[in-house]
C-alpha positions in Angstrom: -16.2 9.9 19.0 -12.8 11.5 19.7 -9.6 9.5 19.4 -6.1 10.2 20.9 -2.6 10.0 19.5 0.1 7.9 21.1 3.2 9.8 22.2 5.8 8.2 24.6 3.3 5.6 25.7 0.6 8.2 26.6 -2.8 8.8 24.9 -2.7 12.5 24.1 -5.0 15.0 22.4 -4.3 18.4 20.8 -5.6 21.9 20.9 -7.1 21.5 17.5 -9.2 18.6 16.2 -9.8 17.2 12.7 -13.1 15.8 11.6 -13.1 12.4 9.9 -15.7 11.9 7.2 -17.5 8.7 6.4 -17.2 8.6 2.5 -20.4 6.7 2.2 -22.5 9.3 3.9 -20.2 12.4 3.9 -21.0 12.8 7.6 -18.5 13.2 10.4 -18.1 10.0 12.4 -15.0 10.8 14.5 -12.6 13.5 15.5 -8.8 13.1 15.9 -6.1 15.5 17.1 -4.2 17.8 14.8 -0.6 17.3 16.2 1.5 20.4 16.7 5.0 20.6 15.5 6.0 20.4 19.2 4.1 17.2 19.6 5.8 15.8 16.5 9.2 16.6 18.0 8.1 14.9 21.3 7.1 11.8 19.4 10.5 11.6 17.6 12.4 12.3 20.8 10.5 9.6 22.6 11.2 7.1 19.8 14.9 8.1 19.8 15.1 7.4 23.6 13.2 4.1 23.5 15.2 2.8 20.5 18.4 2.7 22.5 17.1 0.0 24.8 15.1 -1.7 22.2 18.1 -2.5 20.0 19.6 -4.3 23.0 16.5 -6.4 23.4 17.0 -10.0 22.5 15.4 -11.1 19.2 13.2 -13.6 20.9 11.6 -10.8 23.0 11.1 -8.6 20.0 9.5 -11.5 18.2 7.2 -12.2 21.1 6.0 -8.6 21.3 5.2 -8.5 17.6 3.3 -11.8 17.9 1.4 -10.3 20.8 0.5 -7.3 18.6 -0.9 -9.7 15.9 -2.9 -11.5 18.5 -4.3 -8.3 19.9 -5.5 -7.2 16.5 -7.2 -10.5 16.2 -8.9 -10.1 19.5 -10.4 -6.7 18.4 -10.7 -7.6 14.7 -14.5 -6.9 14.5 -14.2 -3.4 15.9 -11.1 -2.5 13.9 -12.8 -3.8 10.7 -15.9 -1.6 11.4 -13.6 1.4 11.9 -11.8 0.7 8.6 -15.1 0.6 6.7 -16.4 3.8 8.3 -13.3 5.8 7.5 -12.1 4.1 4.3 -15.4 3.0 2.7 -14.5 -0.5 1.6 -17.1 -3.3 2.1 -17.0 -4.8 5.6 -15.8 -8.2 4.3 -12.8 -6.5 2.6 -12.1 -4.6 5.9 -12.2 -7.9 7.8 -9.8 -9.2 5.2 -7.5 -6.3 5.9 -7.4 -7.0 9.6 -6.6 -10.7 8.9 -3.9 -9.7 6.4 -2.5 -7.4 9.1 -2.3 -10.2 11.6 -0.7 -12.5 9.1 1.9 -10.0 7.9 2.9 -9.2 11.5 3.0 -12.9 12.5 5.2 -13.8 9.5 7.5 -10.8 10.0 8.1 -12.1 13.5 9.6 -15.2 12.1 12.2 -13.4 9.9 15.9 -13.3 10.7 19.0 -11.5 9.4 21.8 -13.6 10.8 25.4 -12.6 10.7 27.1 -14.0 7.5 30.7 -15.1 7.4 32.3 -14.1 4.1 35.8 -15.4 4.8 37.3 -17.3 7.7 40.8 -18.6 7.1 44.3 -18.3 8.6 44.5 -14.6 7.6 41.1 -13.1 8.0 37.6 -13.5 9.5 35.2 -11.2 7.6 31.5 -11.2 8.4 28.5 -9.0 7.8 26.0 -7.8 10.4 22.7 -5.8 10.2 22.4 -2.9 12.6 19.2 -0.9 13.3 19.0 2.5 11.9 17.3 4.4 14.8 14.0 6.2 14.3 11.7 5.3 11.4 9.0 7.6 10.1 6.1 5.6 8.6 3.9 7.6 6.3 0.7 5.9 5.4 -1.7 6.1 2.5 -5.5 6.0 2.8 -6.4 2.9 0.9 -5.3 0.3 3.5 -5.2 2.3 6.8 -4.4 -0.7 9.1 -2.4 -3.0 6.8 0.1 -0.3 5.7 0.8 0.6 9.3 1.6 -3.0 10.1 3.8 -3.2 7.0 5.9 -0.5 8.6 5.7 -1.5 12.3 6.7 -5.1 11.9 10.0 -4.8 10.1 11.0 -1.6 11.8 10.7 -3.1 15.3 12.1 -6.5 14.3 15.2 -4.8 13.1 15.6 -3.0 16.4 14.3 0.5 15.4 11.6 2.7 16.9 8.8 4.2 14.8 6.6 7.3 14.4 3.6 6.6 12.3 1.7 9.3 10.5 -1.5 8.0 8.8 -3.4 9.8 6.1 -5.6 12.6 7.5 -8.7 11.1 5.9 -8.1 7.7 7.4 -6.5 8.1 10.8 -8.8 6.2 13.1 -7.6 2.6 12.5 -4.0 3.8 13.1 -5.0 5.5 16.3 -6.8 2.3 17.4 -3.6 0.4 16.6 -1.8 2.9 18.8 -4.0 2.1 21.7 -3.1 -1.6 21.3 0.6 -0.8 20.9 0.5 1.2 24.2 -0.4 -2.0 26.0 2.4 -4.1 24.5 5.5 -2.1 23.7 7.7 0.0 25.9 6.8 3.7 26.0 8.1 5.7 23.0 8.9 2.7 20.9 5.7 3.1 18.8 4.2 6.6 18.4 1.2 7.6 16.3 0.6 11.2 15.3 -2.1 12.7 13.1 -2.1 15.9 11.1 -3.9 17.6 8.2 -1.1 16.9 5.6 1.1 19.6 7.0 3.6 17.8 9.2 4.9 15.4 6.6 7.5 17.8 5.2 8.7 18.6 8.7 8.9 14.9 9.7 10.8 13.9 6.7 13.6 16.5 7.3 13.8 15.9 11.0 17.4 15.3 12.0 16.6 12.5 14.3 14.6 10.5 11.8 17.0 7.9 10.2 14.6 6.3 7.7 11.3 7.0 6.0 9.0 4.2 5.0 6.4 5.7 2.7 3.4 4.3 0.8 1.4 6.7 -1.3 1.4 8.7 -4.5 4.5 9.0 -6.8 4.3 12.8 -6.6 4.5 12.8 -2.8 7.2 10.1 -2.9 9.4 12.2 -5.1 9.1 15.1 -2.6 10.0 12.8 0.3 13.0 11.5 -1.6 14.2 15.1 -2.2 13.6 16.1 1.4 15.6 13.1 2.7 18.7 14.1 0.7 20.2 16.7 3.1 20.4 14.2 6.0 21.0 11.1 3.8 18.0 9.3 5.3 17.2 5.8 4.1 14.0 5.7 2.2 11.6 2.9 1.1 9.1 4.3 -1.3 6.1 2.2 -2.5 4.2 4.4 -4.9 1.8 4.4 -7.8 1.3 2.1 -10.7 -0.4 1.9 -14.1 -0.4 -1.9 -14.1 -1.1 -3.6 -17.4 -3.0 -6.9 -17.9 -2.1 -8.6 -21.2 -4.7 -11.1 -22.4 -3.7 -13.5 -25.1 -6.2 -15.0 -27.6 -6.0 -18.6 -26.2 -7.6 -17.9 -22.8 -10.9 -19.1 -21.5 -12.5 -15.7 -22.0 -15.0 -15.9 -19.1 -12.4 -17.1 -16.6 -9.8 -14.6 -17.6 -12.3 -11.8 -17.6 -13.2 -12.7 -14.0 -9.6 -12.5 -13.0 -8.9 -9.2 -14.7 -12.1 -7.7 -13.3 -11.3 -8.9 -9.8 -7.8 -7.5 -10.1 -9.1 -4.1 -11.3 -12.0 -3.4 -8.9 -10.8 -4.6 -5.4 -11.3 -1.8 -3.0 -13.1 0.2 -5.7 -9.8 0.1 -7.8 -8.0 2.0 -5.0 -5.0 -0.4 -5.0 -1.6 0.4 -6.3 -1.2 -3.1 -7.8 -4.6 -3.2 -9.3 -5.1 -3.7 -13.1 -5.2 -0.2 -14.5 -5.3 -1.0 -18.2 -6.2 -4.2 -20.0 -4.6 -5.1 -23.3 -6.8 -7.7 -25.1 -5.9 -9.5 -28.3 -8.0 -8.5 -31.3 -9.4 -12.0 -31.8 -11.2 -12.0 -28.4 -11.6 -8.3 -27.9 -15.4 -8.1 -28.5 -16.2 -11.2 -26.3 -13.8 -10.1 -23.5 -15.2 -6.5 -23.4 -18.8 -8.0 -23.1 -17.7 -10.3 -20.2 -16.1 -7.4 -18.3 -19.2 -5.2 -18.9 -21.5 -8.0 -17.6 -19.4 -8.3 -14.4 -19.4 -4.6 -13.8 -23.2 -4.4 -14.2 -23.6 -7.0 -11.5 -21.7 -5.0 -8.9 -23.6 -3.7 -5.9 -22.3 -0.1 -5.2 -23.3 1.0 -1.8 -22.3 1.8 1.8 -19.7 -0.8 2.8 -21.6 -1.4 6.1 -24.5 -2.8 4.1 -24.6 -6.6 3.5 -24.2 -7.5 -0.1 -22.2 -4.4 -1.1 -19.3 -5.3 -3.4 -18.0 -1.8 -4.2 -17.9 1.0 -1.7 -17.3 4.7 -2.2 -14.1 6.5 -3.3 -12.3 7.3 -0.1 -12.2 11.1 -0.2 -13.7 14.0 -2.1 -10.4 15.0 -3.8 -10.0 11.6 -5.3 -13.7 11.5 -6.2 -13.3 14.7 -8.2 -10.3 13.2 -10.0 -12.3 10.1 -10.9 -15.0 12.3 -12.3 -12.4 13.8 -14.5 -11.3 10.4 -15.8 -15.0 9.6 -16.5 -15.2 12.7 -18.7 -12.1 11.7 -20.6 -13.5 8.1 -21.0 -16.7 9.5 -22.5 -14.7 11.8 -24.8 -12.2 9.3 -26.2 -13.8 5.9 -25.9 -17.1 4.0 -25.6 -18.3 3.3 -22.1 -20.1 -0.1 -22.0 -20.7 -0.3 -18.3 -21.0 2.2 -15.5 -19.7 5.7 -16.4 -21.8 7.6 -13.8 -21.7 8.6 -10.2 -24.4 7.5 -7.8 -27.1 10.0 -6.8 -27.3 11.3 -3.3 -24.6 11.6 -0.5 -21.4 9.6 -0.7 -18.5 9.4 -3.1 -19.9 6.6 -5.2 -18.8 5.7 -8.7 -20.2 2.8 -10.7 -17.6 0.3 -11.9 -16.8 1.5 -15.4 -15.5 -0.4 -18.5 -14.4 1.8 -21.4 -13.4 0.3 -24.7 -12.0 1.6 -28.0 -9.3 3.6 -26.3 -5.6 3.5 -26.9 -2.2 4.7 -25.6 -1.6 8.4 -25.5 -5.0 9.1 -23.9 -5.3 10.2 -20.3 -7.6 7.3 -19.4 -4.8 4.8 -20.5 -1.6 6.7 -19.7 -2.4 7.9 -16.2 -3.2 6.0 -13.0 -6.9 6.2 -12.3 -6.8 4.8 -8.8 -10.6 4.2 -9.0 -13.2 1.9 -10.5 -12.5 2.5 -14.1 -10.9 0.0 -16.5 -9.8 1.0 -20.1 -9.6 -2.0 -22.5 -7.1 -1.6 -25.3 -6.9 -3.8 -28.4 -3.6 -5.3 -29.6 -2.4 -7.6 -32.4 1.2 -8.6 -31.8 3.2 -9.6 -28.7 6.1 -7.3 -29.5 3.8 -4.4 -29.9 1.9 -5.0 -26.6 5.1 -5.4 -24.6 6.4 -2.1 -25.9 3.1 -0.4 -25.1 2.9 -2.0 -21.6 6.5 -0.7 -20.9 5.9 2.8 -22.3 5.0 4.1 -18.9 6.7 6.0 -16.1 5.4 3.4 -13.7 6.5 -0.2 -13.2 4.8 -1.7 -10.1 2.8 -4.7 -11.2 1.1 -6.3 -14.1 -0.2 -9.7 -15.4 -0.2 -11.9 -18.5 -3.1 -14.3 -19.2 -2.8 -17.3 -21.4 -3.5 -21.1 -21.5 0.2 -21.5 -22.4 1.8 -20.9 -19.1 5.3 -21.2 -20.5 4.7 -18.6 -23.2 3.0 -16.2 -20.7 5.9 -16.5 -18.3 8.3 -15.6 -21.1 6.3 -12.5 -21.9 6.1 -11.7 -18.2 9.8 -11.5 -18.0 9.8 -8.8 -20.7 7.6 -6.4 -18.7 9.3 -3.7 -16.8 7.5 -4.0 -13.5 8.5 -5.2 -10.0 5.8 -7.9 -9.9 4.3 -9.7 -12.9 1.6 -12.3 -12.3 0.7 -15.1 -14.7 -3.0 -16.0 -14.9 -3.7 -14.2 -11.7 -3.5 -10.7 -10.1 -2.9 -9.4 -6.6 -1.4 -12.6 -5.2 0.8 -10.9 -2.5 2.1 -12.1 0.8 4.5 -11.3 3.6 7.0 -13.8 2.3 7.0 -12.3 -1.2 9.2 -9.2 -2.0 7.4 -6.2 -3.4 9.4 -3.7 -5.4 8.8 -1.2 -8.1 10.6 -0.2 -11.3 10.9 3.4 -12.5 8.5 5.9 -10.9 6.7 3.2 -8.8 9.2 3.1 -6.0 12.5 2.5 -4.4 13.6 -0.3 -2.2 11.7 -3.4 -1.2 8.7 -4.1 1.1 7.8 -7.5 2.7 9.9 -10.6 3.1 13.4 -10.9 4.5 14.6 -8.4 1.8 12.1 -5.9 3.1 13.3 -6.4 6.6 16.9 -5.7 5.5 15.7 -2.3 4.3 15.3 -1.3 7.9 18.9 -2.0 8.7 22.4 -0.8 8.0 24.9 -3.5 6.9 28.1 -3.5 8.7 31.3 -5.4 7.8 33.5 -6.7 10.6 36.9 -7.4 9.0 39.4 -9.1 11.5 43.0 -9.8 10.7 44.3 -12.9 12.5 47.2 -12.0 14.8 
């Protein structure tokens, strides 16, 4: 099936089409347009024109439109979830969860406000702060959550009074284009635009003089290039990038319960989650038992096409990432002991068995680099000071967790970890009301919550002298 882009309220195609591959079958299931640079310019121009009226639109009307978008996603949730599974690979229940999350994030964003704040009001001065829209936002989306990440950009961008041009990943463009179809029925022409490419328009979009802000979710390498390209025009940027998130497991845990939490936090979406557990540090006293529990859970996984009932882990989303994961498997075999998984599935599709590798340590690729796939290295530790230092010895700082029956102790340790989010006795508890930010190479700025909404605005100070 062929899909269209959304430019200035119109469904448009292009001279060239891109084939979209189902990662479970390696077969083409859809075709999408390859936007030309002219079409990209048209999308930005349409957004710029539409934004002028939208920033004058009362907040109540903006809120109603975003609520309408959330409701419309709900009305077509089954079809959207099916498309997510076909293009991304995740099991259908996870895709259904993604559509529900998208609705929830939009609905919550519609409740947020950035009211004027009076700093001083006396006989001499009245000083207040206001939040002004920036203009045109470019939303550049990764392939692991093709609908949710779009909604993370659309919601705050429009609530703040901006217009947006969305560019989804070329391997997962269909859900975004379906979202564009829905937006065309709800928003004024040009306010939301969705263009698709083959990873060639990003550098042109990020330097475009009429783009005021870039909201990016993706790899740290790409994020650094975006940050550099934004410098000449001083664009605002929000960068939500990679992570090598540690889970620290203390010896006083219920081993079975803690292993289930760590496993679940590592293998959601086949490990293709920026905030997933990427390395587990387990105390020496429970190391053997904990590794055995993780291996048992991994061996119970059902690795198959996400459209099949009972599948718990779908394919890696694209061949390039699949090849990277195979490289990590080779490293795991060379430097550690694989106790579950460790192989790719025979036949078509980019399938990797959930893999637990033990007897590895810091300084090895499998531990130091972000796998972004279904592989979990388990590292032994003895002292708290040592494990905190090892957890922090990373260029990343997105998420992490500490597990202990002593919540107070675990919370104190959590505060010593250099990451934007640290969970205690849990993992991946996120929500639209909870700020998400990264330390170091994991990002810049804030997503979600009222703090995330403020990222899509420019603060202005009105300083009035009393006459």
